[in-house]
N, C-alpha and C positions, 0 to 999 in steps of 0.2 A: 775481779781482776786477777791476773797473774803477777806475781811479785818476783823480781829478779835480783840478782847480785852482780855488782860491777867488779871485774878483775882490771883494776886500774894500773895499767903498765907504768904510768908516770910516778907511781909512789912506792912500787914494790918490785924486787928482783924476781927473776924467772922461776927460781926454785920455790920461793914462798908463794908465788902465783898459783903454781900447780897444787901446792898444799892447800892453800885457801879454797881453790876450786872445789877439791874433794870435800872439804869442810862445809862449804855452802850447800852442797847437795845433801850432806847428812843433816844439816840444820833445817832443810825443807824448802829451800828456795826452788822455784819452779823453773828458772832459766838463768843463764849466766851470760853477760856480755863483756867483751874485751875491747879496751881502747887499742889503736893501732898507731903509735907515735914513734918518731925518731928522737924526740926531745921532750923532757918535762916542760910543764908551763912555767914553772919557777924553779930556782936552783935548790930551794928548800925541799922540793919533792924527791929529786935525786936519783931517779931511775928512767930507763926507757929500753927494755929488752925487746927483741924481735917478736912481735905478737904472734906470728904464724908458727914459729917453732914452739912457742909456749902452748898455743892452741892444739898442736899435735899431741903434746903431753897430756893436756887436759883431757882429750878424748879417751885417753887410756885409765884415767883415775876417776872418771865419771861414768855412770850408767843410764841415768834417767834424765838429768837436766838438760834442756836444750841450750845451744851455744850460739853465739852471734858476735860478729864484729860490730863495733859501736864507736866509730865507723872507719872503714878503709876508704882511702882516696885512690881510685884506680886510673889516674891520669898522668902522674909525674913520676914519683919514685917507682911506682910499679906500672908497667904497661897492662892494659885491660886483659889481654890473652894470658898473661902470667897470673893475674888475679883469678881468672876462671879456673886455671890449672890447681891453684892453691885451694880454692874454695871446694872444688870437686873432690880433692884429696881429703880435706877435712870432713866433708860430708861422708865419704866412704868409711874413714877411720871412726867416725862417731856413730855409725849405724843410722844415718838419716836424721841427725838431731841439730843440724846446722843451718843457720840463716846468714846470708851474706848481706851485712849492712854496709852501704856505700854513702859517700858524700863528696862534696866538692873540694874538701880539704882545707888546710890551713898552711899559710907561709912558714909557720913555725917548723913544720915537718918537710915541706916539699921543697924549700930553697936549697936544701943540702946538695941537690944534684946540679946546681949552678946554671939553671935554665931561666931564672927570673920568676916573678910571680904575675900571672895574668889578671886582668881585671875580672870581676865577678861574672859579667855575662859571658866572657870566654870560658871561664872555668865551668859554668853550666853547660855550655856547648860541648866541652870536652867530656863531662860527665855523661851527657846524653849519648854521645858516641860510644862511650865505654860500656854503657849499660846494653846497647845494640850488640856490641861485640861479645860481651860475656853471655848474653842470652843466645846468641847464634851459636856459640861454642857448646852451651848447655844443650842445645838441640841435637847434638851428635854429628858425626861426619866431618868432612873437611869444610874449612870455612875460610872465605876471602872477604876483605872489606877494604873499601878505599873511601875515606872521608876527608873533612877539612883538616882534622887534627891527627888522625890515626890511619895506619894501614895494617892489614893482617894478610899475610900470604900463606895460603895452604896450611892453615893451623887446624889441629885436631886434638881433642882431649881423649887419650887412649884409656883412661881409667874413669869412666863416667860412673857415679854412684847409681844405685838402684832408684833412689829418690832424688828428684830434681831439686837443685838447690833454690830455696825461695830468696828473692832479692828485695831488700828493703833500702829505701832511699830516704836521707835526711832532708827535710824541708823546713822552711821558715817563714814563708809567705805565699801569697796567691801565685806569683810567677813560678816558683818552683813546684808548687802542687799541680798546676795545669800542665807542666812539662812532664812530671814524673809519675803522677797518679795512674795514667793509663798504661804504663809500662812496668810498674813495680808491683810486688805482692804485699809489701808492708811499708806503712808510713812511720818515720822515725823523727821525733821532734823533742826538744828540751823544755819547752814551755807549754803549759796546760791551756792552749788556746782552742776554744771550742770551734771557732771559724775554720781553723786548719782541718779539724776532723770532719766537719760537714762538707767543706769543699773537696776534700779528698775522696769521700764516699761518692759525692755527686759527679765527680770527674772520672772515677774509675769506670772502665768498661763494664756495662751491666748495672752500675750504680749500687752494687751490693756492699754492705758494710765489710770492712777488712780489718786485719790486725794493725794496731797503732801502739807503737812502743815509745814511752817516755823515760826520762831518767831524772833522778832527784838526789842531790848531794845531801848528806847528813853528817853531823859530827856527834855521834853518840859518845858518851863518857860519864862516869859516876860524878866527876867534878865539872859542873857547867862552865865555870870560868875558864878551865883548862881546855874544855871543848871548844869554846868560843875562840880562845887564843889560837888553837891549833887550826881552826877553820880559817881564820884571818891569815895565818902565816902560810898555809898551803893551798887555799882556795880563794884568795881574794881576786884572782884573775877572772874568776866567774862573773864578777860585777861588770865587766866591760861589755858584755853581750857579744853575740856571734859576728855581728858586722865588724867590730873592732878586732875580736879575737883572731878572725881569720887572716887579718892583715900583718900583724906584728911578727917580726922575724925570729925572735929568740927569747929566752928567759929574761935577759937584761931589759928587753923592751917591754915585757909584762910587768917586771918589777918597777920600772919607771912610770908605766901608764897607771899603775895601782897604788902609787906611794901615798896618795891622799885618802885611800879607802880606809875607813875606820872599823874597829872590831864591831861596834854597834851596827854598822852598815851590813856587815856580813851575817851577824846574828839575826838581823831582820829578815833575811831571805833564806837562811839555811837553818833547819832545825838543829839545836844544840842541846846537849845535856843528857840526862839519864832517863827521860820519860818517853814512853811510846806515843802518847797522844798527839804531841806536835808532829811527829812523822805521819801518823794516821790522817791527820787533818791535811797535811800537805799532799799525801797520796790521794786524798778524796777530791782534791781540785782536778787532779788528772782524770779521775773517774767522771767528774761532772762534765769535763770537756770531751768525753767520748774515747779516751784512750782505753785499750784492752790490757795493757802490760805497763809496769813501771819498774825499771831497774834502779835500786838503791846504790849509792856510792858512800861508803864509809871512808870519811877523810882520815888519813894517817895510816901509813903502811904498818906501823907498830901497834895499831888499834884493832886489827881484823879478828883476832881470835876472841877477844872480849865482846866484839860486836856480834860475831856468829853465835856466841852463847846466848846473848841478850836476844837475838833474833829468834832462835829457837824456842826460848822459854816464854818470852814476853811479846816481842814485836810481831812475828808472823801470826800468832794466835789472835792478837788484837786487830791486825789488818784483816783477817778472814772472819772475824767474829760479827 
């Protein structure tokens, strides 16, 4: 498996994200993914810089690591034609190391433009149209489109990269797999479900196995109790599951929805403490489920340097051993 590092915009400011990106490559991570948020999940996380500006800077301080959005919603805050332009630019700046990860979005980030929050079936319709538009623009030349949700009038990407940007789409069940496996290059999911991997490969055109990228939060720290407390303080929102997390409108909503989540609940689902083995075991679950890549999220913006040192000396050798 390839092991990645998450540049989590919700818990770190832009200058430190760029610094950590360079550090993750030096530590030996294979790829780096970046969240694309307008707001943190919880007030305690405290950050939300503009991901695409940060990505541009990251392309200039890294040379080897692949880069990816995890994930961008190309339907409300951003028009899909603009997402295509941004992705093409980052691909050119990175020398062909970028993958565009897309998803149907969360109310947390998209409500800010004042258009309301559509139901899930409409969001998937919008995402499907967006993938068509982005792919059409990646083909080159002038592009027009008229759909149920979007229009594009004589758009063209004037700086197409030499390497076409691969598109990944976040899925959570059979309905999204059936819709997006035929049109995407990469599967993205946060739960190690073997049925997702199997159905994705079976549904893809040609039926060939493809890249599947998962994500795993961890709370490394020399003091396990402090690591558990930090995970509970900043990542208890994770317990809600994506069907709930996609609907809540802001950090106050997540705070209210998770007020009864206990530290033990968080520690039961997130590896916490100083040891590599619990992380290795959690990554192994993704491997068993057919995933090719896993991006680790170290919880706590002030814990990244220690984690990167631990990853270089202990964790990455253990994962690859």
